[in-house]
N, C-alpha and C positions, 0 to 999 in steps of 0.2 A: 247663549252663543251657539249658533247653529254648526252642527258638524263635530263638535268637540265632546267626546264621551266622558263627561264629568262624573265623579263619584264623591261621596262625602269623605271627611277626614278619617272617620272610624274605618271605612273600607280601604281607603288609600294607605293608611298607616301600615296595615298588614302587608300589602304589596311592596311598599318601600322598605320595610324591615327585611323582607325576604331578598330583595335585590341588594340591599346593603350588606347582608351577611354573605351573599354570593360574590360581592365585589363588582357588581354589574352597574356600569355607569348609567345615569339618567338625569333628566332635568324635570322640574315640576313647577306648577303655579297653584296657589291656594287662595281663596277669597277670604275676606275679613272674618266671616262666621264659620269657616270650615264646611260650608255647604257644598262648594264646588271645587274639587281638586282634580288635576290631571297630572300624571307622570308618565314618562316614557323616554325613549331615546331622542337625541337632538334631531335625528332624521325624521322620526315619527312626528316630532313637534312641527318641523317645517312643512311636512305634508298637510298638517291641520291649520296651517297659517299662523303658527306660534313661533316667534323668533326671539332669542335671548342673547344678551351679551353681558359678560362679567369682567369688570376691571379692564375695559377695552381702552386702547390708546386713543387720545383725541384725534378726531377726523379733521379734514380740511374745513376751512370756513365755508358757510353757506355763500354761494356766489352772487346772490341777489339781495336787494333791500328787504329786510324783514318787516312785515306788517303784523302788528300784534296789538289787539285791543281787548280790554277786559271790562265786563259790566257786572260789578259785584252787587250783592244784595244791599239794601239801604241800611244805614246805621240804625234807624229806628227798628227795623225787623231783626237786625243782629242783636240789639240791645234786649229785646223781649226774650230771645233765646239765651242770652248771657245770664240774665237775672233768673231765668228758670234753672240754669246750672248752678248759679250761686246759691239758690235756695237749698239745693241738695247738699252743696258743700257746708253751708252753715248748719244744716241738721246733723252734720257729721257722717253722712252717707258715703262721702268720698273725700279724699285729700287733694285730688288732682283729676280733672276731666279733660280729655283731649276732645275739643269741640270742633267739628268740621262742617263745611258747606260746599256745594258746587257753584262755581262762578262761570256764567256763560262767556265765551271768548270768540274772537274772530281772528283769523290768521290766513296768510297766503301760503303757509306751509301745510303740506299733507301730513297725516300721521306717519307715513313712511319717511317723509323729509325730516320730521322731528326725531324719529328713531335713528336715522343715519347720521345726523349732524349734532345731536345733543351730546354734551360732555357729561358723563355720569358713571358711577361705579357699577350700577345695575341698570340695564335697559331691557324692556319688554315691549314687543309689539304683537298684538293679536289683530291681524290684518283687517283693516276696514272697521275696527271696533274700538281699540284703545291703544295708548302708548304710555309707557312709564320711563322716566329718566331719574332714578332715585340715587341720592348720595348716601342713604343709610343702610349699613349692614344690619342683618338680624343676628344669626349665629354662624360661627365657623367651627368645624369639628375636624381635628387631625390627630392621629395617633392617640386616640382616646382622651383627648383634651378638648374641652368646649370653651369657646369665647363668645361673648356677647358685647355689643357696641352701642349702648343706649345714647341716642342723640336727642337732646332736648335743651333749648335755650338759643335764642336768636337775636341778633342786633344788626341793624343796617350799618354798613361801613361808610364813614364819611371822614372829612378832614379834621374833625374835632374829637374822634374817639379812637380807642385801640382795643385789642382783644381783652385786655385787663378790665375794661369797662363792663364787659359782659360778665366776667367773674364777680365783679363788685355788685352787680344788680341783685338786690335781695330776693325779688320775685323769681327771677330766672335761676338763681342759685338754688333756692328752695325747691323749684320745680325739678331741676335736674337731680338733686339729692333724692327726691321722692321716687323718681324713675329708676335710679341706680339701686335703691333698696328693693324696689319691685322686681327688677331683673335678678338681683342676687337671690331673692326668694324663689323666682321661677327656675333659675339654674339649680337651686338646691334640691329640686325634685328629681334631677337626673345626675347630679354630680356632687362630689365631696372629696377633699376640702375645696373652699371657694375663696378667691381673693380679688381685690380690685387692683389691677396692674397699673392703671393710669386713670387719674381723676380730673375731670373738667379740662381736658385739653381743647384748644380752639383751632378750627380750620376755617379758611376763607372760601366761600362758594361764589363763583362768578355767574352772573345772569346777564340777560339781554338788556336790562334796564339799570340795575344796581347790584352791588355786591353785599353779601351777608357774612357776619361772623356766626359760626355754628359751634355749639359746645357738645362734646362727647366724652365718654369714659370707656374703659376697657375692663371687663369682668371676666375671670376665667375659673375653671374648675376641672378636676379629674373626673371623667365619667365613671359612674358606678358600673360594676361588671354586668348588670342586667341590661344596660343600654348600649354596650359596645356593638357598634355597627348597626344598631337598630334605629335607622334614620326616622322612620315613621313614628316610632314610640317617642323619640325625643321631641319631634315637632308637635305631637298630640299633647304632650305634657306642658309645653311652653306657649301654645298659641291660645288666643290672639296675642300679638306682640304687645308687651306692656307699654312701650313708648307711644303707642297710638290709641291706648284705652285710658289708662290712669290707675289709681290705686285707691282702695282695693278693687281688683279687677271685676268681679262679678257685679257688685253694687254699682260701679261706675259705668259698666256697660248698659245697665237699666236706665241710668240718667241719660246716656248718649242716645239710646233708642227713642226716649220720650222727647228729647230736645231737638235733635237734628231733623227728624221728619222726612228723611229720604233714605234710600238704600245705598250704602257705601259700595256694595258689590265687591269687586276685586281691589278697590281703593283701600289701602292699609292692610291688605293681605300680604303674602310673601311670594317670592320666587326663589328658586334654588337650583344648584347643580352638584351632583355627586359624581366624582370622577373615578370611582372604584375604591378610593381610600380616604378622600377628603371631601367634606361638604362646605360649600360656600352658599350663603343666602342673603337676601336683601329685602327690606320692607318696601311695599309698593306705594310710596308717596311720590310727589311731583307727577301728577296723573291727569291725563287728558283722554276723554272718551266721547263718543257720539251718543247723544241722548235726544231722542225725538228729532233726528236728523240735524241736530245742531251740536257744536262742540261745547263741552263743559270742562273746567279745570277744578279738581277737587282739592281743597287745602284746609288747613286748620291750625290749631295751636292749643297749648296747655293752659287750662283755667284753674286758678286757686282762689282762695278767699281774698288774697291780696291783690288780685288782678285789676288793672285799670281797663275798663271796657273800650276806651278810645284806642289804647295801645294794642289790645288784642284784635280789635277790628282792623287796625292798620296792618298787623302781622298777617292776618288772614289774607289780605290783598297783596302784600309784599311777596308772599310765597307763590303767587300766580305769576310765573315767569318761564322763559325758555333759556336754558344754559347753552346757547348757540352763539358762536361768533360769526359775523358777517363781513364780507369784503366790501359791502356797500353801507351807506348811512342807514342806521336804524330808525324807523319812524315810530 
């Protein structure tokens, strides 16, 4: 990405630790592998074409008809990747693999339009390159207490189901439990004691085509004294985010690299803001970027030995959406 002075996570963590201990506000972005990290003031970010919003209030509806088409990979191609992942799961190399792919899309909205009108907790725009409208928090740190919000488990909303149907789904429930255990382990590297404050709560996510039930939990802990105000060290200990890799993390990332066959880049990385005392951060999912002069939307889902490939393929496609309301009929 031209003009942005990235460093790796090892280098960035030292600088963010210093700014955190000084109580100096900053924003940051980090790619999936921690190879490209940038942090600085919001003013410096804007000068580089980086725009961020956290927990913003919903904007007005898009004034025109939304044109949005998606061209997903074939089921046959997906199935070959799915069985590749299943082989690793059956060997016992992993319990859960978050498998993702890029889907070409066409829309009449620009990246800036999507950034402006999308309804999301975490929004990122790197001008003329990518846009993110993520519903998923990563970690929140305030008064030496850390919280994580693993989001795993999805069900399409229709007239015949309820949030309870998502909780009753054995595969989705097991997938969520695995990620909660992984996040508890990740937090244990920087905090003690740890507790699950809320387990498997359901939220409704509104999209331009259909609504989704989404399952989440809240995990918290008291930061160890060695990590007080050390924002960079906390991130270094916990990245990549467990919800977008799987468990165990290192072996699962090897399966991901072999199966996906493309670069995630900033997709499934994180963005964050430190206001001088409190850290808020989100996972970079719901992600659109330019690739070879065309738009692609990166999405995925968790795979276990119990997964149904048709359902997983459908979930991959269902997550390709725009959370934007329109004043005109949606095509």
